[in-house]
N, C-alpha and C positions, 0 to 999 in steps of 0.2 A: 557106391553100389550097395544094394541090400543083401542080406544073407548072414550077418553076424548073429551070435547068440549072446545075450547078457543073462547070467544066472548067478545065484549065490545063496547065502543063508544069513539071516538076521538073528543075532544072539545078544544076550545081556553080558555084563562084565564077568559073570561066572561061567559063561559059555552055554547057558541054557537057551534053547530056541524060543523065538517069539512067534506065536500064531496070530494072524489077523492084522499084521502091520500093513498099512497101505503104502505100496511102493509105486512111484510114478517115474517113468523114464522121460527125461526132458532133453530131447536132442536140439541141435541148432535149428532155429527157425529158418524156413517155414515148415519144416517137418513137424507133424503133430505129435503131442505127447500121448503116452498110453499108460494105463495103470492096472495094477493087480494087487492081490493080498497074499501074504505069506501063508504057506500051508502049516500043518501041525508041527512039522519038523523045522519051521522057520525058513523054508526054501522058497525061492521065486525064480521065474524064468521068463524071458522075453525073446521072441524070435518070430520073424527076422527083424533085425534092427539095422539102421544104416551105419556104415563104418565111418563115423565122424565123432567129434567131441560131444559128450553128453553128460548129464548129471542124474543122480537118483535122489528124489525127494521122498523121505520116509516119515510117516505120521502115525501116531497111535495115542489114544487118550492117556495111557500110562507112561509114555516115553517122551523124552526131550526131542523136539523137532530136529531133523537132520537133513542136510543137503550135501551129498557126497559126489565128488567127481568120479567118472568111470574111466579107467585107463584104456588106451587104445588097444593094448594087449598086455596080459590076458584079460578076457572079459567074462570068463566062466569061473565057477567055484569061488566067487568073491565072498569074503567074510566081513560082514559089517556089524560092528559092536555098537549098540545103542545104550544110552543111560536112562534110568528111570527118573521121572520127574520127582523133585523133592516133595515129601509129605509133611504137613504140619498137623499134629494131633493136639487137641487141647480140651480144656474144660472151662466153662464160663461160670463165674461165681458172683453172687451179690455180695459186695464188700461190706454191707451193713449187717447182713444176717448169716454170712458164710454158707448160704444154701445155694444150690445150683439154679441157674436161670434156664428155663425150659424153652424159651422162644427168643431168638436173637438173629441179628444179621452179622455175617463175618465175611471178610474178603482179604485176598493177598494182592498187593500192588508192588511191582518192582520199583526200587528207588533209583531215580535218575541221577547219575553222578553230577550232571550239570545243574541239578536243582535239588540238592540233598535236604534243604529245609522247606520244601513245599508243604502247603497246608493239605494234609491227606484226609480224605473222606471215604467212607464206604462206597464202592462203585455202585452206580444207580441200578445196575442189573444184578447185584448180589442177591441171592435167594434168601427168603426167610427160613431159617433153620429151626427145627423143633427136635428136642431131645430131653427126655425126662431128667436125665442126670447131667445135662448141660454140656455133653461131650460133642466134639466135632472133628472132622478130618478134611483138610483142604490140600489140593495139589498146586504147587507153583509151576509156572511154565518152564523154568530152568533154575539152576543154582545162582547164587549171588545175594545181594542185599535186598530184602523185601520188608514191607511194612504190613503187619497183621492188624487189620482194622475190625473192631468189634463194637457193636452198639445194640441196645435193646430199649424197649419202651420205658420211659421215665428214667433212663440212665444216660450218663455222659459217654461220648465216644472215647474208646481207649485205643491208643496206638502203641504197638510193640514192634521194635526193630529187631529183625532176625537175620542171621547169616546162614543161608541155606546151601547145601551141597547136593548135587545129583546123587541118586542111589541111596539117599539117607532119609531118616525119619526124625523130625524135631518135635519134642513135646513141650508144652507150655501151659500155664494156668493164667486165665484172664480174669481180673477182678474189676467189676464195673461199679463205679461210684454213682450216687444219685445225680440226676441231671439238674440243670439250672432252670428255675421257673421264671419266665420273663412276662411281666405285666406292664401295660402301658396304654396310651390313647393315641389315636390318629388325628392329626390336625392338618388343615390345608395351609397354604402359604401365608394366609392372613391370620393364622392362629385360631381359626374357628374349628371346633370339633367336627369330625365327619361321622355322622350317625348311621347313614344308610348307604355307604359306598358298596359297590359290587366287589366283594373281596374274592380274589383268585387263590392266593396261597399265603400261608404264614409258616415259616419254619426257622429253626435255629441251625445254621449250617456252620460247623466248627465254632469259631468265636464271633461270627457275624450274624446278626439278625437280618433276615431277608424278608421283606413284605412287599407284595406287588398287588396293585389294584388296577382294575380296568380303566378307570377314569382319572387316575392321578399318576404323576411322575414324581417319585420320591428321590431326593438327593441327600447325599451325605453332607454334613457340616464339618 
């Protein structure tokens, strides 16, 4: 039967209220979900809601994602404590000149315990950051082991392993070394040079040179 009220307040670990947190009530299917945002005092309220098992999904750009069960009783005056996403602040330096690099790409990737030695590369959707003094600030999705990946034009990719905790700020300095210049020639299977192939892309990805052409299939030896 309908008629219950689900209400409460969202706070941080210091008890401060959070405004603008998206709170979604997820009841047992096929009952549809409903969503709202917390008020200035961190409060939320849903009514009426069915008297059945349900969960609250809470999201906010600054907070760690949460998925909390709702007790059958009581369902009012709930107090939900959320953690802030870890922040990584840093500065990117040219290792040759000790001067800041003003334009670079940086990203955080969670380290998979099942693949701790994976070849990490800057995520393809990582934005190009610009800062005259080389500073940056990134938010991790949650605490745990992360890889900070930073690269810039004419510089080699730098990987820094970080242990992050929710509600914390980690500072670091990233020193970028000069990149490797790769020169070579393209030949077909008979050893003849290819002078006018339709080149699609050439890039140095981690330690592997990747070259693709529209009319050739290149194989490793």
